[in-house]
VOGU-3710 file (C-alpha; in Angstrom, 3 decimals, decimal comma):
1> xxxxxxxxxx> -148,925/52,018/-61,990  -146,739/50,573/-59,301  -144,600/52,671/-56,988  -141,321/51,415/-58,434  -142,250/52,622/-61,911  -143,495/55,936/-60,521  -140,061/56,499/-58,961  -138,263/55,538/-62,170  -140,426/57,883/-64,251  -139,678/60,712/-61,828
11> xxxxxxxxxx> -135,963/59,861/-61,791  -135,876/59,915/-65,598  -137,700/63,244/-65,942  -135,828/65,009/-63,147  -132,457/63,785/-64,422  -133,153/64,993/-67,970  -134,001/68,459/-66,653  -130,966/68,522/-64,362  -128,652/67,386/-67,156  -129,901/70,189/-69,399
21> xxxxxxxxxx> -129,365/72,710/-66,595  -125,817/71,432/-66,102  -125,118/71,737/-69,821  -126,379/75,327/-69,783  -123,965/76,025/-66,898  -121,139/74,461/-68,948  -120,777/71,704/-66,333  -120,390/68,450/-68,281  -119,269/66,451/-65,252  -122,532/67,072/-63,431
31> xxxxxxxxxx> -124,442/66,639/-66,684  -122,912/63,205/-67,169  -123,917/62,162/-63,658  -127,531/63,026/-64,420  -127,297/61,242/-67,777  -126,266/58,080/-65,927  -129,354/58,420/-63,740  -131,815/58,750/-66,612  -130,119/55,939/-68,529  -130,466/53,736/-65,447
41> xxxxxxxxxx> -134,148/54,646/-65,148  -134,796/54,072/-68,850  -133,121/50,657/-68,766  -135,309/49,608/-65,844  -138,498/50,921/-67,469  -137,752/49,338/-70,841  -137,033/45,993/-69,222  -140,252/46,201/-67,199  -142,445/44,646/-69,878  -145,774/46,196/-70,823
51> xxxxxxxxxx> -146,196/47,869/-67,437  -142,763/49,497/-67,604  -143,356/50,678/-71,170  -146,757/52,098/-70,239  -145,213/53,987/-67,332  -142,424/55,314/-69,546  -144,915/56,345/-72,243  -146,573/58,742/-69,794  -143,540/60,962/-70,266  -144,495/61,502/-73,905
61> xxxxxxxxxx> -147,137/63,858/-72,509  -144,905/65,651/-70,018  -145,278/69,423/-70,070  -141,506/69,857/-70,518  -140,272/69,492/-74,086  -136,864/68,150/-73,061  -138,496/65,303/-71,129  -140,893/64,469/-73,975  -138,080/64,407/-76,516  -135,744/62,282/-74,421
71> xxxxxxxxxx> -138,542/59,823/-73,627  -139,510/59,729/-77,304  -135,901/58,951/-78,202  -135,955/55,879/-76,000  -139,493/54,823/-76,891  -139,190/55,260/-80,665  -138,751/51,534/-81,395  -141,567/50,572/-79,020  -144,131/53,294/-79,667  -143,164/54,745/-83,025
81> xxxxxxxxxx> -146,509/56,334/-83,858  -146,487/58,296/-80,580  -142,775/59,110/-80,407  -142,046/60,087/-84,006  -144,278/63,206/-84,139  -142,739/64,499/-80,904  -139,253/64,176/-82,335  -140,206/65,643/-85,707  -141,836/68,658/-84,100  -138,935/69,265/-81,718
91> xxxxxxxxxx> -136,375/68,910/-84,521  -137,823/72,016/-86,155  -136,840/74,075/-83,109  -133,553/75,377/-81,771  -131,262/74,486/-78,921  -129,982/71,320/-77,323  -133,367/69,595/-77,300  -133,900/70,236/-81,010  -130,401/68,974/-81,749  -131,075/65,789/-79,787
101> xxxxxxxxxx> -134,324/65,261/-81,693  -132,580/65,783/-85,045  -129,820/63,331/-84,167  -132,310/60,722/-83,009  -134,289/61,048/-86,241  -131,106/60,738/-88,320  -130,117/57,530/-86,500  -133,668/56,200/-86,839  -133,803/56,858/-90,571  -130,290/55,463/-91,046
111> xxx> -131,210/52,259/-89,232  -134,346/51,844/-91,324  -132,625/52,238/-94,710
//
């Protein structure tokens, strides 16, 4: 994988974790700044063709649930068979990550019907 994609993958993962930490601290302003960073990284990875998608897909195996779920949310249309089980499993849990997974699945099902 090229260095640019490595940096984007790291930016995405770190920003997801930092946004969640900001939300837990009840700091939406900081959380929104980190959201902008992971959205920027996801846009670049998704527009990177097969190499960008392959780099992004590595995050589906990240050890941190929040990172896996957020990556799965973005990759659902591109890698449904890998992303869907991650979201379904997380949606059975509790907390902000589970809520995000549930909302993503609801939008996905709504778009498909």
